[in-house]
C-alpha positions as CSV (number, residue, x, y, z in Angstrom):
1,M,60.9,23.7,100.9
2,P,57.9,24.0,103.4
3,A,54.5,23.2,102.0
4,G,52.8,26.2,100.5
5,T,56.0,28.1,99.8
6,I,56.4,29.2,96.2
7,P,59.7,28.5,94.5
8,T,61.7,31.4,93.1
9,V,61.7,31.9,89.3
10,K,64.8,32.6,87.3
11,I,64.5,33.5,83.6
12,C,67.9,33.1,82.1
13,G,69.6,34.1,78.8
14,L,68.1,37.6,78.4
15,Q,69.6,39.8,75.7
16,S,66.9,42.3,75.0
17,V,65.7,45.4,76.9
18,E,62.4,45.0,75.0
19,V,61.8,41.5,76.4
20,L,62.7,42.7,79.9
21,K,60.2,45.5,79.6
22,S,57.6,43.0,78.6
23,I,58.1,40.7,81.6
24,I,58.9,43.2,84.3
25,H,55.4,43.0,85.7
26,L,55.6,39.3,86.3
27,P,56.6,37.8,89.7
28,I,60.1,36.8,88.5
29,D,62.8,36.7,91.2
30,H,66.0,36.5,89.0
31,I,67.0,37.6,85.5
32,G,70.0,35.8,84.1
33,F,72.7,37.0,81.7
34,V,75.0,34.5,80.1
35,F,78.6,35.6,79.8
36,A,79.9,32.1,79.1
37,P,80.2,30.9,75.5
38,S,76.7,30.2,74.3
39,K,74.2,31.3,71.6
40,R,72.6,33.3,74.4
41,Q,75.9,35.0,75.4
42,V,75.5,38.8,76.1
43,K,78.2,41.5,76.0
44,P,78.9,43.2,79.3
45,D,77.8,46.6,78.0
46,K,74.4,45.2,76.9
47,A,73.9,43.5,80.3
48,G,74.8,46.8,81.9
49,E,72.1,48.5,79.8
50,L,69.5,46.0,81.0
51,I,70.7,46.4,84.6
52,S,70.4,50.2,84.3
53,Y,66.8,49.8,83.1
54,L,66.1,47.7,86.2
55,K,67.8,50.1,88.5
56,N,65.7,53.0,87.1
57,E,62.5,51.0,87.6
58,A,63.5,50.3,91.2
59,D,64.2,54.0,91.7
60,H,60.6,54.6,90.7
61,G,59.3,52.1,93.3
62,V,58.9,49.0,91.0
63,S,59.8,45.7,92.5
64,V,62.5,44.3,90.2
65,P,64.3,40.9,90.0
66,L,67.9,40.3,91.1
67,T,70.4,40.0,88.2
68,V,72.5,36.9,87.8
69,G,75.6,36.5,85.6
70,V,76.3,33.0,84.3
71,F,80.0,32.1,84.0
72,V,82.1,29.0,83.2
73,N,85.6,29.0,84.8
74,P,86.0,32.8,84.7
75,S,89.3,34.4,85.7
76,K,89.3,37.0,88.5
77,E,90.3,39.6,85.9
78,Q,87.4,38.6,83.6
79,L,84.9,38.9,86.5
80,T,86.3,42.2,87.6
81,E,86.0,43.6,84.1
82,I,82.4,42.4,83.6
83,M,81.3,43.5,87.1
84,A,82.5,47.0,86.3
85,A,80.3,47.2,83.2
86,A,77.4,45.1,84.6
87,P,77.1,45.3,88.4
88,L,75.3,42.0,89.1
89,D,73.6,40.8,92.3
90,V,74.5,37.1,91.8
91,V,77.4,35.3,90.2
92,Q,76.5,31.8,89.0
93,L,79.4,29.5,88.4
94,H,79.0,26.5,86.1
95,S,82.3,24.5,86.1
96,Q,85.2,23.4,88.3
97,E,85.4,26.6,90.3
98,T,86.8,25.8,93.8
99,P,85.3,26.7,97.1
100,E,88.1,29.2,97.6
101,F,87.2,30.9,94.3
102,C,83.6,31.0,95.2
103,Q,84.4,32.6,98.6
104,W,86.7,35.2,96.8
105,V,83.8,36.1,94.5
106,R,81.3,36.4,97.3
107,E,83.6,38.6,99.5
108,H,85.3,40.7,96.7
109,F,82.1,41.7,94.9
110,Q,79.7,41.4,97.9
111,V,77.3,39.3,95.8
112,Q,75.5,36.0,96.2
113,V,77.1,32.9,94.6
114,F,75.2,30.1,93.0
115,K,77.2,26.9,92.2
116,S,76.0,24.6,89.5
117,V,76.1,20.8,89.8
118,S,75.9,19.1,86.4
119,I,74.0,15.8,86.3
120,S,74.4,13.5,83.3
121,R,71.3,12.5,81.4
122,S,72.7,8.9,81.4
123,E,73.0,8.9,85.1
124,N,71.5,5.5,86.2
125,K,72.6,5.6,89.8
126,I,71.3,8.0,92.4
127,P,74.2,9.3,94.4
128,T,74.4,8.5,98.1
129,S,74.2,11.1,100.9
130,A,77.9,10.5,101.5
131,E,78.8,11.1,97.9
132,V,76.9,14.3,97.7
133,A,78.4,15.5,101.0
134,A,81.9,14.7,99.7
135,Q,81.2,16.7,96.6
136,L,79.5,19.7,98.2
137,D,80.5,20.0,101.9
138,P,83.6,22.0,100.9
139,Y,81.3,24.7,99.5
140,V,79.4,25.3,102.7
141,G,79.9,28.9,103.7
142,S,81.1,30.0,100.2
143,V,77.8,29.6,98.2
144,D,74.3,30.7,98.7
145,A,72.6,28.2,96.4
146,V,73.3,25.0,94.5
147,L,71.8,24.7,91.0
148,L,71.2,21.2,89.6
149,D,71.5,21.3,85.8
150,T,71.8,18.8,83.0
151,F,75.4,18.2,82.0
152,D,76.3,19.5,78.5
153,P,79.7,18.4,77.2
154,V,80.2,21.7,75.3
155,Y,78.8,24.4,77.6
156,G,78.4,22.6,80.9
157,G,74.7,23.5,81.2
158,G,72.0,25.1,79.2
159,S,71.3,21.9,77.2
160,G,67.5,22.3,77.2
161,K,67.2,18.7,78.4
162,T,66.0,17.3,81.7
163,F,68.1,15.0,84.0
164,A,66.8,12.2,86.2
165,W,64.7,14.1,88.8
166,E,65.0,11.1,91.1
167,C,68.4,12.5,92.0
168,I,66.9,15.7,93.5
169,P,66.0,14.5,97.0
170,V,69.5,13.6,98.1
171,Y,70.8,17.0,97.0
172,Q,67.7,18.6,98.6
173,E,68.5,16.9,102.0
174,W,72.1,18.1,101.8
175,A,71.0,21.6,101.0
176,R,68.6,21.7,103.9
177,L,71.2,20.5,106.4
178,A,73.8,23.0,104.9
179,G,71.4,26.0,105.0
180,V,71.8,26.4,101.2
181,K,69.0,26.9,98.7
182,L,68.5,24.2,96.0
183,L,67.5,25.4,92.5
184,V,66.7,23.2,89.6
185,A,67.3,23.8,85.9
186,G,67.6,21.6,82.8
187,G,64.9,21.2,80.3
188,L,62.2,23.0,82.2
189,Q,59.2,24.5,80.3
190,P,55.6,25.5,80.9
191,D,54.4,21.9,80.3
192,N,56.6,20.2,82.9
193,V,57.6,22.7,85.6
194,D,54.3,22.2,87.6
195,Q,55.1,18.5,87.7
196,L,58.6,19.2,89.1
197,V,57.3,21.7,91.7
198,E,54.5,19.4,92.9
199,A,56.8,16.4,93.2
200,Y,60.0,17.9,94.6
201,R,59.3,21.5,95.8
202,P,62.7,22.9,95.0
203,D,63.6,26.4,96.4
204,G,63.7,27.7,92.9
205,V,63.5,26.9,89.2
206,D,65.6,28.2,86.3
207,V,64.5,28.3,82.6
208,S,66.1,29.5,79.4
209,S,65.4,27.6,76.2
210,G,62.1,26.3,77.5
211,V,60.6,29.7,77.2
212,E,61.9,30.4,73.7
213,T,60.5,30.0,70.2
214,D,63.1,29.6,67.4
215,G,65.8,30.7,69.8
216,V,64.0,33.9,70.8
217,K,62.5,34.6,74.2
218,D,58.7,34.1,73.9
219,I,56.6,36.4,76.2
220,A,53.6,34.0,76.2
221,K,55.8,31.1,77.2
222,I,57.5,33.1,79.9
223,T,54.1,34.2,81.2
224,A,52.8,30.6,81.2
225,F,55.9,29.3,82.9
226,V,55.7,31.9,85.7
227,E,51.9,31.2,86.2
228,R,52.6,27.4,86.5
229,V,55.1,28.0,89.2
230,T,53.5,30.8,91.2
231,G,49.8,30.5,90.4
232,K,49.9,34.2,89.6
């Protein structure tokens, strides 16, 4: 990311219209709904209700964030059913989805596709450029962004724990050459996101549990997180 450019902000795991109304004024770029198994999982009709609220705000001239649906190995049928109830702007895929599947999602629904890459917390070896290229080159042209997240053995991501940030530059270089955005998730919170942004300048940051108190989205923490990233 060029110096002086502000990373995009994604607040993930929303389940409440009330919370959405409380943060709509903040400079947030993406709102995430989790459809994969998770304690933050949302039903399609509830996500549709939140999307309708955003659409209504947009119709009244309010700048609103794009909506992102988080999935783990969804079927085409599942995606089609959910998109009918909750017309998302972005589909985020968190498992072994193939480049061909990503391309189908992108073309069939006319949405952006974010592909997650899980990095183990115990990773003690930074991958080489060749290893990253072997892993991700097949996705060039079928995804709009790669999201680095901490591996979770149950859910794939959303662990609330950081990975070794030293791995970021090699993925960042691949993303730059591929013309793909690089987003970072995994254990981010108001107290550490400014360190990440200053040191690595990703294209975007993604937070869920790091802006919660007792498992509930905390407006003060969301506000602080956004301020740390954007300076606004």
